[in-house]
N, C-alpha and C positions, 0 to 999 in steps of 0.2 A: 380452757375455752377462751378464745381470743375475742375480746370485746372492744368495740369502738364506742366510746361514750362522748357525748357533747351536749352543751346547753348554751343557748343563745338568748335566753329570756331577759338577761340584765345587760347593762352597758358593756360588760366584759364577757366575751364569749370564751368558754373553756372547753377543751377537748382532751381526751386521753385515750391511749391504747393500753389495755390491761389484759394480761395473760394469766388466768387462774389466780387473781389477786395481786400479781406482781405488775407494778406500773412500768411499762416499757418506755413511755414518753408522755409528756403532758405539755399543753400549750395554752396560753391566754392571749387573746387578741380581740378582734371585732367580728361580729356576725358575718360581715361582708367577705371575710377571708377564710371562712370555715372550710371550704373544700381545699384551699391551699394548706391549711393546718392539717387536715386529714392526710393529704399526700405526704407532708413532711413527717407526720407521726409514723406512717407506714414505712417510709424509707428509714427513719431512725430505728424502728423496731425490726428492720430486716424482713418485713412482711409484704405480701401482695394483697390487693383487695379481695381476691378469691380465698385468702386464708382466714378471713373474718368468720366468726361463728355467730355473732349476735350484735345488735345495736342497743345502746341505752341512751335515750334522748330525754332532755329536760322538757317538761310540759308546762312550765310556769308555776305560779303566776309571775308576770313580768310584762315587758313590752309586748304588745300585740304583734307588732311587726317582727320582733325578735323571735317570739314563740313560733310564728308562722314559718320563718326562715328555717329554724331548726327542724320542725316537723316535715316541711317540704324536702329538705335535704335528706332526712331519714327515709322518706318515702322513695325518693329517687335512688338512693343507695340500695335500699331493700329490694326494689324492683329489678335493678340491674344486676344485683349479686345474689338474689334469691335468699335474702336474710329475713329473719324474724327479729322482733325487738321488744323492749319494755319501756314504758313511759315512767319517768321519775319526777316527782315534785321538786322544783327548784328550792323551795323552802326546806324540804326534808334533807336534801343534799347539803344545804348550808348548815343545818342543825347538826348533821353527822360530822361535819368538818370542824365544828366548835362545840363539843359536848358540854351540855349544861347551859349553853347560851341561847338567847332568844333571837331567831332569825328575823331581820327586818329589811324588806326590799322596798326601794323607792317606787311608789306606784304613780308618781306625778300627781297633778291636781291636788297637791297638799294632802296626799294620803299615802299610806304604806300597806304592803302586804305582810302579814305575819301569821303566827300560829296562836290560837286561843284555845286552850284545852286540847291541843293537838290537832285542831281543825283550822285549815287555811281561811283567813278573813282579810277584808280590806277595811281600814278605818283611818281616822285622822290621827296623826302622831301624838297629839295631846291626849287621845283616848287610850293609848297603850298602857296596859296594866303592868308596871314594872315594880319590883321590890328593890329596896336599897341594896346595892352591891351586885344586882343582876347584870350579867354581861350581855350586851346587845351587839350583834354583828350583821354585816350586810351594807349595801350602799345606802339603804334607808337610815340605818343607824349612823352612818357617817354624815349624811345630809342633815339629820336632826340631832346631831351630837349635843348641842347646847341644851335643847329641850330635855333630852333623855338624861343627861348628866344632872340637870336641874331637878329631876325627879329622883336622883340617887343612883341611877344606873351607871354602869361602867362601859365605855366604848373604847375598844383597842385603837391604837394609832391607825391612821389611814393606810399605812403600808403593811399592816398585819394581814397575812394571807387568809385568816379566818373570815374576812369580809367577802371572799369569793366562793361561789358554789362550785367547788372544784369537781371536774368531771370524773376523777377517780372515785368519788363517793357515789356518783350516779351508777357507775359500774358495780359498786358494792351493793347498792340498794336495788338493782334491777331484779325484779321478781319474775313472775310467769311470762314466758315469751308468747307473743301473739303476732298476727299480721300487723305490720307497722301502720297500715291504713286504718286499723281499728283503734289506734292510740289517740285519745282525745286530749285537746289542750285544756289546761286548768285556768279558765277565765273566771275572775271573781266579780267582774262588772262588764257592762256593755261597752264595746269598742267605741272610741271617739267618733269614727266615721258613722256609726249607727246612731249615735246621740245627735249629731248635727243634722241628720235626715228627719228626725222626729220633730 
């Protein structure tokens, strides 16, 4: 099964072309170049858009704009190619890429997205419950490195790939396929635009 997977919820967009578990290609760039990355992955994998069997798209949490770009791209591809897809939590993909580590995504506004008891939450970084020696990964872990290390957590170097929610893991986690229009974003708080209106 040929899967195109991508996630644009964080500052680094990740995309991958995976055929029955074998990664044919993977890219990391920006959400704005997602379609260019998809084209490059298909060429690299010797595939055509019509060869795709399914989509796996990151649903966040993360940047509202980034999540919307990913879902809109998935909807456009699904409509034009007759594909179904699966939504995958960005936190879950990050956790699979770093087994045993706590995924921490920068939520801006001095907050982070993470998992508490396996459930996605948003909270202040100082409220993160970390045990001494616990590894924390993600752009939020990098941003709040000093605070987390002060609590006894370990944060890998910034260049460590475990900080990225790699799209290969989205393909791995993709569950039941559905109409891409039914895939819901994982927002853990009200968008900034809605807050300013209130």
